[in-house]
C-alpha positions as CSV (number, residue, x, y, z in Angstrom):
1,M,-38.6,-0.6,12.7
2,D,-40.4,0.8,15.3
3,D,-38.0,-1.3,17.7
4,L,-35.1,-0.6,16.9
5,Q,-35.8,2.7,17.5
6,D,-37.8,1.9,21.0
7,A,-34.0,0.6,21.6
8,S,-31.8,3.5,21.2
9,A,-34.2,6.4,21.9
10,D,-31.2,6.7,24.8
11,S,-28.4,6.3,21.9
12,A,-26.6,10.0,21.8
13,K,-26.0,8.9,17.8
14,A,-28.8,7.4,17.5
15,Q,-30.4,11.3,17.7
16,V,-27.3,12.5,15.6
17,T,-27.7,10.0,12.4
18,K,-31.5,10.6,12.6
19,S,-30.1,13.8,10.8
20,L,-28.9,12.4,8.7
21,N,-31.1,12.4,5.9
22,L,-31.1,13.3,2.4
23,M,-33.0,16.2,2.3
24,N,-29.7,17.3,5.0
25,P,-27.8,19.7,2.9
26,A,-25.2,19.4,5.6
27,T,-25.2,15.0,6.4
28,K,-22.1,14.9,2.5
29,W,-19.6,16.7,5.2
30,I,-20.5,15.2,8.4
31,M,-19.9,11.6,7.3
32,K,-16.8,13.2,5.5
33,T,-15.5,13.8,8.4
34,Q,-16.7,11.4,10.7
35,N,-15.5,8.7,7.9
36,M,-11.7,10.3,7.7
37,T,-11.1,9.8,11.7
38,G,-9.5,6.2,12.4
39,K,-6.5,4.3,11.1
40,T,-8.6,1.8,9.6
41,V,-10.7,4.4,7.6
42,I,-7.1,6.3,7.1
43,G,-5.5,2.4,5.8
44,I,-8.9,1.1,3.2
45,T,-8.0,4.9,2.0
46,A,-4.6,4.5,1.0
47,V,-5.7,1.2,-0.3
48,G,-7.6,2.4,-2.8
49,E,-5.5,5.7,-4.3
50,K,-2.9,3.0,-4.4
51,I,-5.6,1.1,-6.5
52,Y,-6.9,3.8,-9.0
53,F,-3.4,5.6,-9.1
54,N,-1.7,2.5,-10.3
55,M,-4.6,1.4,-13.0
56,S,-4.4,5.1,-14.2
57,F,-0.8,4.8,-15.1
58,L,-1.3,1.3,-16.1
59,W,-4.4,2.4,-18.8
60,N,-2.2,5.4,-19.4
61,E,1.1,3.6,-20.3
62,A,-1.0,1.2,-22.6
63,I,-2.8,4.1,-24.1
64,Q,0.3,5.7,-24.7
65,E,1.8,2.1,-26.5
66,F,-1.0,2.3,-27.9
67,K,-0.9,5.6,-29.6
68,K,3.0,4.4,-31.5
69,G,1.0,1.7,-33.4
70,N,1.7,-1.2,-30.5
71,N,-1.0,-2.8,-29.6
72,T,-0.4,-5.6,-27.5
73,P,0.0,-4.2,-23.4
74,M,-3.6,-3.2,-24.6
75,K,-4.8,-7.3,-25.0
76,Y,-5.0,-7.9,-21.6
77,M,-7.1,-4.6,-20.8
78,K,-10.7,-6.2,-20.8
79,F,-12.6,-6.5,-17.7
80,T,-14.0,-9.1,-16.6
């Protein structure tokens, strides 16, 4: 670990990273801000949200059908 710290001693990003640890309460907000910039992160977030909302819709529809007495959609809703 000392070799990595010596190699990155002159890096500005390495100095910032040293302060990002679990003992620093601002770490969560700093990382959140850093992760919200750039096309790639926004694309990954958009895909994650699409999956979440589609799965929520699918589960809600299956539960509504189950409440009506139709058990067919529920038998396909399995975790594998």
